[in-house]
C-alpha distance (Angstrom), angle and dihedral (degrees) to the residues before:
residue distance angle dihedral
M1 . . .
R2 3.80 . .
A3 3.80 91.5 .
W4 3.80 90.7 51.1
A5 3.82 92.7 45.8
V6 3.80 92.4 52.8
D7 3.81 89.6 60.3
Q8 3.83 93.5 52.5
D9 3.81 107.9 89.6
W10 3.82 90.9 -175.1
L11 3.82 94.3 55.4
T12 3.79 126.3 86.0
L13 3.79 117.7 -172.8
E14 3.78 120.3 -150.6
R15 3.78 124.6 -169.9
L16 3.79 108.9 -127.7
P17 3.79 130.5 -172.1
A18 3.80 116.1 -91.9
Y19 3.80 91.1 -107.6
A20 3.77 117.4 21.7
P21 3.81 111.6 151.8
A22 3.82 90.4 170.1
L23 3.83 88.2 63.7
N24 3.80 94.7 47.1
P25 3.82 115.8 86.7
M26 3.82 88.9 -165.1
E27 3.81 89.7 67.9
L28 3.82 88.4 61.2
L29 3.80 90.8 47.9
W30 3.80 91.7 53.0
S31 3.78 90.4 46.1
A32 3.82 90.5 54.1
I33 3.80 91.8 48.7
K34 3.82 95.3 44.5
T35 3.80 91.8 56.7
R36 3.83 93.3 54.6
E37 3.77 122.6 11.2
L38 3.80 95.9 26.8
A39 3.81 97.4 38.4
N40 3.81 105.7 119.5
P41 3.80 98.5 -22.8
A42 3.78 112.7 -163.3
G43 3.80 99.7 -167.4
D44 3.77 121.4 144.7
H45 3.80 93.9 -141.9
L46 3.77 138.2 40.5
A47 3.82 87.4 -117.4
D48 3.82 88.2 65.4
V49 3.79 90.0 58.7
A50 3.81 91.4 45.7
D51 3.81 89.8 51.2
A52 3.81 90.6 50.4
A53 3.81 90.7 50.4
E54 3.80 90.5 49.5
R55 3.81 90.8 50.7
G56 3.79 88.6 52.2
I57 3.79 92.8 50.5
H58 3.81 90.0 49.9
R59 3.82 90.5 48.6
V60 3.79 91.9 52.5
C61 3.80 93.3 44.2
S62 3.81 92.6 48.8
N63 3.80 88.4 65.8
N64 3.82 108.8 79.0
Q65 3.81 93.7 -150.9
L66 3.80 106.0 36.6
P67 3.83 99.9 73.6
W68 3.81 90.2 46.4
S69 3.80 90.3 50.3
F70 3.81 88.4 59.2
L71 3.80 89.6 56.2
T72 3.80 92.2 44.3
H73 3.80 90.5 51.5
T74 3.81 90.3 59.2
G75 3.80 92.4 54.2
L76 3.80 89.4 -125.8
T77 3.80 122.6 125.6
I78 3.77 139.0 -159.1
H79 3.77 116.4 -134.3
P80 3.81 109.0 -166.0
K81 3.77 117.5 -148.2
T82 3.79 112.3 -97.4
P83 3.81 109.3 -114.0
Q84 3.78 114.5 -116.7
N85 3.79 117.5 -129.7
């Protein structure tokens, strides 16, 4: 992996702590879903819970700003590669 990463000029590797939920935007996604779609689910099957989680992910993703706010909250950024003309 290190050898491959060295050859990727667009990729920057950062060493992170073993467990750093404050640096993981997915933790904020799960928090948003747990307070609505997964709050006290009463499904009879595991598939009901999976469907509720999927609805939550779609709800979050349908908002143009919410997923980006999760990333902003971590202090991390995405720097897209500049297109070459």
